[in-house]
C-alpha positions in Angstrom: -2.8 -2.6 -12.2 -1.6 -5.3 -9.9 2.2 -5.9 -10.1 1.7 -9.5 -8.9 -0.3 -10.5 -12.0 1.6 -8.7 -14.8 0.1 -6.7 -17.6 -2.3 -7.9 -20.3 -1.2 -6.7 -23.7 -2.4 -8.0 -27.1 -3.9 -11.2 -25.8 -0.9 -12.1 -23.6 0.4 -11.4 -20.1 3.7 -9.7 -19.7 5.4 -10.1 -16.3 5.9 -7.1 -14.1 9.7 -7.7 -14.1 9.8 -7.6 -17.9 8.0 -4.3 -18.5 9.5 -2.6 -15.4 13.1 -3.3 -16.5 12.4 -1.3 -19.7 10.4 1.4 -18.0 11.9 4.8 -17.4 9.0 6.4 -15.4 6.0 5.3 -13.4 3.1 7.6 -12.9 0.9 6.9 -9.8 -2.4 8.8 -9.5 -4.2 9.4 -6.3 -7.8 10.7 -6.1 -7.6 13.7 -3.8 -11.4 13.8 -3.3 -11.7 10.3 -1.9 -12.5 10.4 1.8 -10.2 7.5 2.5 -7.4 8.6 0.2 -4.9 7.9 3.1 -5.7 4.2 2.8 -4.1 4.2 -0.7 -0.7 5.6 0.6 0.6 2.2 1.9 -0.1 0.8 -1.6 1.8 3.6 -3.1 4.8 2.9 -0.9 4.6 -0.8 -1.6 4.4 -0.1 -5.4 7.5 2.2 -5.3 9.5 -0.3 -3.3 8.6 -3.2 -5.6 9.3 -1.2 -8.7 12.6 0.1 -7.4 13.8 -3.4 -6.5 13.3 -4.4 -10.1 14.5 -1.2 -11.7 16.5 1.2 -9.5 16.8 3.7 -12.4 13.0 4.2 -12.6 11.6 7.7 -12.1 8.4 8.1 -10.0 5.7 10.8 -10.4 2.8 11.0 -8.0 -0.2 13.0 -9.2 -3.1 14.2 -7.1 -6.2 14.1 -9.3 -9.3 16.2 -8.6 -7.6 19.0 -6.7 -9.5 22.0 -8.0 -11.0 25.4 -7.1 -14.1 23.7 -5.5 -11.9 22.1 -2.9 -11.5 24.0 0.4 -8.0 25.5 0.8 -7.3 23.6 4.0 -8.2 20.4 2.4 -5.9 21.1 -0.5 -3.0 21.7 1.9 -3.8 18.5 3.8 -3.8 16.5 0.6 
């Protein structure tokens, strides 16, 4: 999702400001197995700042996807 372009829903585009004002939580998912996962961290920070400016009451959850038993323990801790 790109906050600059809004969200497409039922053949129309809803502005980011409109849906974020009524949003109570935002879930951001990072792929822990991507080699360049750290490149996505600035985008996460930018997203949190942008959303918070529109809705200071919004709650953020950041999930790490693909952290499993096959991943080495030191890599899990690093992520």
